[in-house]
N, C-alpha and C positions, 0 to 999 in steps of 0.2 A: 500530561505525558501519555498516550495510552500504549500497552504493549498487548499482543499477539501471538501467538504461536501456531503456523500453520504446519500439520502434517502431512506427507507427502505419502499417497497409496498409489502406487504403480507397480501393478501387477506385468509379467512379462517384456515391459518397457521401462526406459525411463522417460522424465517428462523434463517440461522446459514451465515455469512458469511465470504469469505477470499478472500486472496489477493497475486498476483505475479506478476513476473516480468518475461517479456521472455529471460534476457541476462542479457550481463556487459552493459554498455552506451559504445556508440561506435559514433566516427565522420562519414560524407559521406567519407571521406580519410582512415578510419578505423584505427585511433587511437581509443585505446581502455581503458577504467577507468571501474574497477572492479564493479561488483555488491554490492559488499565489504564495498566500499566506498557512497553508499544510503542507507539509512536509515529511518524508520518512526515510527510516534507516533501516537497514534489514541485514543479516548472514545468517548462517547455515551452521555455527561452531559455538556459539555464544548465546543463551538465551535471554543475557543481561542488555546484548545488541548497543556493544560500544557505538556510539553515534560521532564518528570519527567523519562520516560523510554523509548527510544528510540531502536527500533526493528532491524534488519536486512533483509532486503527485499532477498529474492530466487525465486529458478523456481520454487517452488512446493509451491500450492493451500496449501496442508496438514502442512506447516511447518507454514504460517500466515492467524490463524484464527483472524478475527478481530470485530466479533460479535456472540453470541452466545445466541440464542432465543429470536431475536429480533421479536417483534408486528408491527405490520403495523403503519404507518405513524411516525416511532421513525428514527433516524438521527445516522452516525457513523461521526464522526469528523476525519480526516485524514492532518496531516502535515509533510511534505518529507521535507528532509536532503541532503546535498550532501558535501561530504569531500573530494578534490583534492588534490594529492598531489603539493609540489611547482614544480614536473619539469614535473607537466602533460603539456603536447602541448593545447595551447587555442584552443579550437573551441565550435562549438554546436556539443553537444553529446545527445545520444539520444538511450530510450529503450523504449517498451510498458507495460506498467500496467494493468492487468487484473485484476477485482474484481468479484467474484462471487458468488450469495448466494442459497441456497438449502434447504428445508426444514429442519426445525431443528430435531438433530441427526441424518442428512444422512450423507456422506461424499458428497466432491467435486468432 
């Protein structure tokens, strides 16, 4: 489990916030762990991020809106989870996760 905090800076507007991954998790030796094994939870009110709902991370911003109409100086708290099958090779798995904010009502 990994916990991140995103601070919103939106001067003169509010923002919608989206998240996406660039693909599956991979090792340097190209062992692959499917993106479906990486989930996340989020909220804007509790830094401990109660994980009542876990969402699948995808490779599209439009699938993963994590904040709507966020005002300046607000926060989004994210918690990531990884579920590896028992036969998965050991190693350091990586992918890139991108967070994007756009003016409220705009597409990412």
